[in-house]
N, C-alpha and C positions, 0 to 999 in steps of 0.2 A: 659391578654394575659397568662393567668396561665395553660391553657390546654394547650398549645404548643409541650412541653415532651412529651405528649398522643397522639398529632396528627400523629400517625405513617405514615401514607400515603403520608403527606406534606413533612414531616424530610427527607425518602425516598423519595420523588420525588426531593428534590434538593438535598441529595447525592448524585442520580446517573445521574442529569446533570450536575454534576462537576466531570472534570477527577483533580484526585486530585492534581498527580504531576504536572499539569501546575500551577492549583491553586496555592500550597507551592511556587512552582518557581519562580514566582515573587521578590519573599522575598527572596528566598533562595538557591543556585547555587548547579543544583542537574545534578548526570551523571548518566548516566543508565546502573544497575550492576544486568546482568542478566535480569529476567521479572519488577527488581526492577529500582529503582532509589533510587540514595545515596550520601549526603552532609553533611556539617560540622553542628553540631547540633546549633540550633537560640534559644536554651535554656543556651548556655555556649559557655565557650570558647575550641577550640581544636585545634588540628594540623592535625590529621585523621581520615576521614570521620566514624562520628557511626549513623548516623540519616539515618535511611531510610524510603522511600515511595513508597506503594504497592497501583499501581491504580486496580489489581481486586478484591485485600480485601478493597478498601476503606479507608484505614489506615496507619498510620504512627509508628514509634518506636527509639525511641533514645535508642540505649544501654546505654550512658555515663550517661544518667539522670536519665533514667528508664521512663521515660511519653511516654502514649503514646496515641493512640483516631483518631476520623475522623476529617474532616474539620469543622468542631463546636470545637474541644474540641483544632485546631491547633489554632484559632482565638481566641477559650478565652484563651489559654496561653501565646502568642505571643505578644495581643491584650488588653488584661484584658478587656474582654466582660463578659457581661452573657450572659446565653446560649439564652434568646429571642436577645438580637443583633448580636451574632454570627448567630443565623439563618437567621436575615433580613440582614445582611453584606451577607451570605452566598448566599442568595433567589437573593437576588438584581445581582450578579457575575452571576448568573446562567439565568436570566432574566424570573423570575416567583415573582408574586406578593402572597405580603404576605396576607395570609387568612382571612376574618374577620368574628371573631368571634360572631355570636349571635345565638340565638332560629333557625332558619332556616339553619348554618353553621352548628351546634350541629346534627337536623334532618337530614338531608346527609350524616353525618358522621355516626349515630346509621343506617342509611336505608343502606348505604354499608355494615356494619359490618353484617348484615340480610341474603345479597347478598351473602358475603362470608360465614355463615353458609348453606345459600341451597344450594351451591358448593360443601362446604364438606360434606354436608351429603348425597349428589343425589352420590359423589364421591364412598364414603365409600360403598351403594347400588350397584351401578356399579360392582363395587371391587367382593365383597359376591357374588353376581350374576355368575362370571365367574369360582368361586370356587364350587360351588353347585353344584347340581344336579340340575338345570331349564333347561327345555325343551331349546336345542339347544344350549347350555353351549359347551359340549364334543364338535360341530363344531370350537367354539372358540377356545377350547384349541387344538383340531390337527390343524389348520390355525399357533398357533404362536409355534405350534412345529416342522410345516412345514417348517418356516422362521427361526427356530434354537432360537428361544426362549421358555428358559425354562420356568414352572411357578414359579420358586422362583424369578427370574429375572421379571415377569411378577407382582410378590408381589414387589418387590425395583422401580419400577417406577409404582405402580401404577393402573397398566391396568385392565378393566373391561367389562363386555359385557351385552350392552340392549338387552332385551329378545326380540324376535320377538313378543310376545304376549304381552309386555308392560308390565306395574306396578310399573314405575316410583311415578305416580302421586299420587295413594291410598298409596305408603309406604311413600313420602312424608308428606300427610296429617296427616298419625299417628304419625308421628314425630312432629306435629303440624306445617309444612314448609305450609304457603298456596300459591293457586295458582298463585297470583298474583306476588312472587316474584321468581317464579319458571320462569314465561312467563316474567320479568323484566331481568330476568339472563339471559336469549336466549337460555335455555336447552329444555323448551316444548315451542310449537305456539298457536296462538290465530287464528282461522277463520273470515271471515269478517263476518258471522255470530254470533262473538260469542264465537264457541266451543274452546274448548281449545282440543290440540292434544302432544304425545310425538314427539321431533324431531329424538330422534334414534328407531330404531327397529331393530332387526339382525345386530350389529356392534359390534364388538371390538372395545372398549371404550380405548381413550387416555387422563387422565390427563393433562389439559395445566396449567401450574403453571407460577404465576405473578413474572416478573422479577425480583421485589428486595425483596417481603420475602418467593416464594415457595409454596404461599398458591392457591388453585385451583379457576382460574377465568374463567375457559369454559374447551369444549370437545372438543376432536375431536375423529370422528366415522368411522370407515372400517366397509364399505358392507362384507358382507359374501356370499350371492347371487349375482350369477353371471347376476342377469335380474334388479339389483338396478339402479337406473337412476341416482345417482351418486357415484363413486367409493367412496371417501372420503368426509366428511361434517361437517364442526364445530360448534358451537351454534352461536346463532349471537352478534352483537357487544351489550354491553351492558352496565353503567356507570361504570362500571370495568375491561371490557375486549376492548379492541382495536387492531385489527388483525396485524396492521401495526408497533406495538410497543411491541410485544411479541416474541421471538426467542422461540420456544421448545428447553428446555434440558439446557437453559444459565445457571442458578444455580446451576445445577449439573456439567457442563462442570468448571466452575472457579472452583468447590469444588476437581475436579480432580487434580492428581498431574502432574506435566508437565515434559516428559524427556528432556534430551538433543535433543534428536532427532529430537523435532518438538518445540521445543526451539523460534525460529525466526518463526514462523509463527503457533502458539500454539492456536489458535481458527481457525476451519474448518465449512464450512459452505457449509451444504447437503441439498438435496429435501425432504428429508422425516421423517417420523418418523422412520421407521426403521430402514433406513440409522444413525439415531443419536443415537438409540439404539446397533447396530454393533459398529460404531467408540467409544463408549464410553466404551465399556465392551474390544474393545482395547488397551485403554488408552489415545485415543483421543479426544479431548476436541472437540466435534463436537457439533451444534447449525444445526436449522433448522427454515422455515418460516412455515406459516400455512394456506401450499397450495394455498398460493396465492404470485405473484413476489414479489423481495426481493426490498424497497422501501430507500426512502433517510433516513428513522426513521432507521431503520434495518443494514442501515453501520454505522450512526451514534452509534447504540448502541454498534455493535460491535468495533466502534475504540475505544469506551471509554476502553474497556479491551485489545486491541490487535491491533497493528500500522499498519501492515499486515493478514490480516488475507486471511484464504488459500478456497477459493469456487470450494468446488470439486462435480460439478454437474455431473448428469448421461449422458454417454458419446455417448447417441445419439444425434439427429435433435433436439429434444426438450430442451434435458439438452443445447446442443450449444447454442440454441436462446437465452436461460434465461440468457446464461453468454457472449452473447453479449449487452440483456438487462441491465445486471448488470454492465457492458462499459459504458452504456447511463445513467445511475444513479450516475456512481461515478466517470467521468471524472468531475463533473463541483464542486464537494466535495473535490476533490484532494488537499493537502498541505503538507507543510514539516513534513514526518515521517507517514504520511498517504496514504495507498495505499489501492490495492488489487492483491491478488494473485490467479492463477488458475492450477485447474488441472483435465484433462480429462481422464477418466481411460478407457484402452483399449477394443473392443470389444464391445462398447454399454452398459458398466456392471455399476453398482451402487456402493457404498461403501458394503452394506448390502451383494449383492452378493458374492463381492471378501472375505469379510470375512467369509461368509459360505463355500466357494471354499477354499481359501489359510491361513487362518485362520490370526491371528493378523497381525501376519511378514509380511504373503502376506499385506494386507490392509497398513502395512506400508511402507511398501519398494513400494508399485502402490501410495499412498502418497505422496511420494518423487518426484516424476516428475512435478515439479515445473515450471512453466510459468508464469511470470510478464505480471504485467494489458497491458503494451505497446506493447508486444504478441502480447495479443489479438486486441489493437488498427488494427493492420497494418494487423490483419486476414479478423477482421469484413471488414476493409475498402478494402483491397487487394481482396477480395474476391469477389466483385460485377463484376470483369471482367472475362467474360465467355471466351475469347480468348485474346492474349494480340495486338494488331492492335497498329500500330502507334499511331493513335487518342487518344484511351484509354489508353494507357501508359503516355501521356502526360497526359492526364485526373484525373491518379490516381492519380502523383504530388500534383497536384490541391487540389486532396482530401483529402490527407495525411494529409496536413497542414492546409486545413478546421476542422480534426477530432481534431485538437489540440485547437481548438475553445473555444470548451468549460471549458477547465484550467484556474482557475483563478487568480493563480499566476503565473507571467512572467517568471520569471527564472525555474520554471517546465514546461512551456509553451514550450521556448526555446529549453530545451534539451528535449524533447518528440519530439518535431520537429527533430533536428539535428538527432535523434535516426533512426526515420521515413524513413525519407529522407537517410539517410546511406544503411538502408536495401533495401530502392527502388536500391537504385543505385546497389547495389548487387544482387538483384533479373533480374533487367534490364541492368543494364550497365549506361554508360554518356556518351555524345555525347558534346563537350565542343563549345558553339555558336563562330561561326568566329570571330567574336567580340572582343572574349576576350584575343587572343594573339595577342602581339603587335610586329612589326617586329620592329630592331634597323639596320639601315644602318651601314653597317662594318666597314665602315673608321671615325665612330662618336664616338670622342675624351670622354677619361672615365673623368668623373663627378669630381671637387676637392674634392668634397664634400657631404653630401647628401645619394642620391638611387641608392644603389650601383647593381641594376639590368640591367643597362647599362653597367655594364660592361662585362656584358654577351657575347662581343661579343671579349673578348680578347682572341689569341691564344692561345691554351694548349697544352703543353710540357707534356712528356711522365715524369711521376712519382708527375703531380698537382693532388692533394687533389681530387679534385670533380671527375676527368677523368680515372684516373689510379683505382683510391681504389671505382669507385661508390658509392659517397656520396649520401645518400637521398634524392631528390628534399624539400622533406617538412623539413629536418634538414638543410641544407642546405641555402633554404628562412627566416629559423629562425636566425641563426648565422647573416646570412650577416646585415638584419635589428637590430639585435641586437648589431653588430658593429657601424651602421649608430644612431643608439640611445643609446648609453649603459644606459642611467637611463631606459629604459625599463627594464632592470633587475632588479629591487628592488623588485620587488612582487616573485620574481627566482633566490633571490642569494643565497639560499640556495640549489637549486638543478640544477642550470644550468652545472656547472661543474662536478660532476656526473653522470649525463645524457646525456651530450656532446650534447645538444641540440636533441637528439631521435638518438643519430647514434656515437656507438663509435666510429667511426674511426676520429671523430672532438675530442677526449680527450684531446690532445696536443694543439689543439688552444684553448678550453675551458680553458686547465689546463694554459695558460699563459695569457688568459682575463682575468682571475681572480685572477693573481695575479699582472697584470697591475689595474684594477679597485679596488681590495679590496675589504675590507665589509662593506665600507660606500658609498654605492653608493644611488640614491634616486633619482624621477624625474627628479630635477633639477640638476642634478649632475653634476661638475665642468669637470666632462672628457666630450668634444663632440664627435661626429663623425669624422670628420677630424684628432684630436687629436690622439683615441685608433687606426682608423686606419695607420697614420703615425708611430705611435710604433709600431705596429704589425709588417709592412713593412720593417722598419729598424729592424726589429728582425728576414727577411727572411718569410714571413709569404705574400710575396706579391703575387706570385704563386699557392698559396693556393684559397688566396681572389679570384683572377680570375676565379678557377676552379668550387669553390664553383657558383659562379656568374652563370656562363655556368650551371650549375646544379639544379640552382632556376630557372631561367628565363621562362623555358618552363611551369610552375605554373602561372605564374603572379599573385603572391599573392598579394591582394588587400595591404596589411601593406609594400610593397612592391614598391607602385606605386607613385610617386612624386605627381599626382596631388589631392591625397587624403588627409583629412584630417587628422594632425597626432593626435588628441586625438579617433578620431576613429582608425585609426590604431594601437596607442597603445591597446585597447581593444581587436581589433582582435587575434591581435599578440597574447597578453597574454592568450586569452582564446584555440586559436590554440597551445599555450605550451605546455598547462596544457593537451590538449586531446592526445598530441604528448606524452608527459610525462608518459599516463595510456600507450598507444600503445604500449611503449618502455619498460613499465615494465611486459608488457603480453607476448610481443615477447619474448622478455627475458626467463619469465616463461614457455613458450612451447618451449622454446629452447632442454629442458631436456627428458628425458624418458619417451615416451606417457603412460606405466605402470605404473613406479613410480607416475606420476603425478594422476593418475585415483585412484589408491591405498591412494594416500594423500589428494586430493580434495575432491573425490566421484563423481561420473561418472556426475551426475548433473550439480554440481558445474564448473564440467572439461566443459562439452559441452553450457554451461552457459555463460563463462569467455574466450572462443574460438570465440563461438559465438561474442560477442561483443568487442576482436580482430580483427576479419573479419570488425566487422563495423565501427572499426575505421581507420581501415585502408581505407576502403573506402570513408570515407568523407573525409578523409586527404586529400586522391589522386585527390578525382575527382573532389574536390571545392564546396561540396554538407556543406560543414562545414562551409564555408564564405558564399554563400546563404543565410543560417540560420540565420548565427550571421548578417550581412549588413538587412534582415527583419527585426531581432527583432530590432535593434537597431535604423531602421527607426521610425518602429512601436511605440517605446517608445519616440521618436522626435516629432511623431505627437502627441500622448499626450500628450505632454509637450506645445506643440503649439511651438515646432520650425522649425524654417522654415531652 
């Protein structure tokens, strides 16, 4: 295998199939640092991280030792492997088979190199035709000028012109490039009777570069005649060109410096060649598929370099449908740290048009209008309702839950369900089923211990916490359950006092509970509900507890139902506490001056966070959060065979 180092194609294939931070992260604890990752050096002892990993560059650098390299170098340095062993290890991780080196394989490599050479020669001929006094070239140059592309930019991108009269075949023959290689490369065709013909005539030519090496692998051609049967035409697929594995402009995008403004979504997926050129001129790292729908391979290619790429598709109906198709492709692939965001430009414009009319700043501002994937899931599903009849509204709830089914990870699937149902409630309201409410007879005695929701019929006096101060029912229900089961506070020991269960009017109660319970709290704590409540009552909190019970009883929270399993109740209480904690933080944030907040957060973040606050409020107060949590727990139990 002495030729392994020279097999650039397979080596690049292995490197491209591996996300370096994930690979190295198996043995080195890495944390995100801007676009890169950092951790303690695996090559020596240190206390301050000096080891950096870049997924974009597919490289690492250790400042403390000066060592650097790629995935193969890392394996050779850390596991004392030679290059062949490192390549085998990395290929196995990527799920790729090592090539077998024999005369046949050598012939295949030589054949691929001939195709690269033929396409490189054709690219030079097309480019020269654009800038020479060739018949029709002035039309191509005028069209570029109309689209705002200077000849200098055209040179940078290697743009060319395919004359209406042809000439590529004869020019390539003069350069000793055989017709058979041009046919195999997909840039000339062959009819059933064996005659060859040039695929590109009277077209502006865009070289399509390999994702790894930037060598030309095919061409795209834009028709200059209005009556052409196809506005855009690609070369046919070949041994070195597969449409669904190539994104136009990817390597050039990676080479662009990233601004802080675009750091979170620093790869932008657009629709066309001119969109890519315009965006990159504005400093936006844009790429595009080759006139085909975005595929699973395209999404994975984006995710290798950016956790949450931004899809900026045309603002017309076709662009919206393309976005919905991308939603369908993306949901089954979702995983932690990998998602999609969307941006729809106003007025049906595309990025190229915005750049030409509003300049780079206008385009950058337009791209700030970011929407998360969950927005598109809701919009796509709810858009099927023409008029909101009761039957359709109920059906939409089921459709929203079904829309989450393709998401492979349970926690993500449940998070999407919670968010979608909360949004559904905001749009259509919520009517609790009659059976969700439990009537408690007025003369029923208070229990000596256990579920305090039954205390809801205690008469309230002026000054009671729940009645006079209007404590929120969700906060009251969380506090009551915590009094019943102090051990549940173990996972929230650091926050329940400061957040006051989501209502600052409970600060005195929460503080006193903290003093009684202390920091050494765990699920099987020595302190049971009876003891904690007796201690609270002895210190004058009896009326407060009764008031809280009255405030909480209308919610009928599942963790306050005596008949429910304690483990189930504990899990639902914990998830509710987390949601309430986030809602409390957002509510406090938006208590400030609106103008100051917009200045501080930016308009997009302001509205995103405000919408999140409203969705959480709806989910917490309507009971939908509990519906989704119980459905998720039931699903896990079914999958595990728990009856």
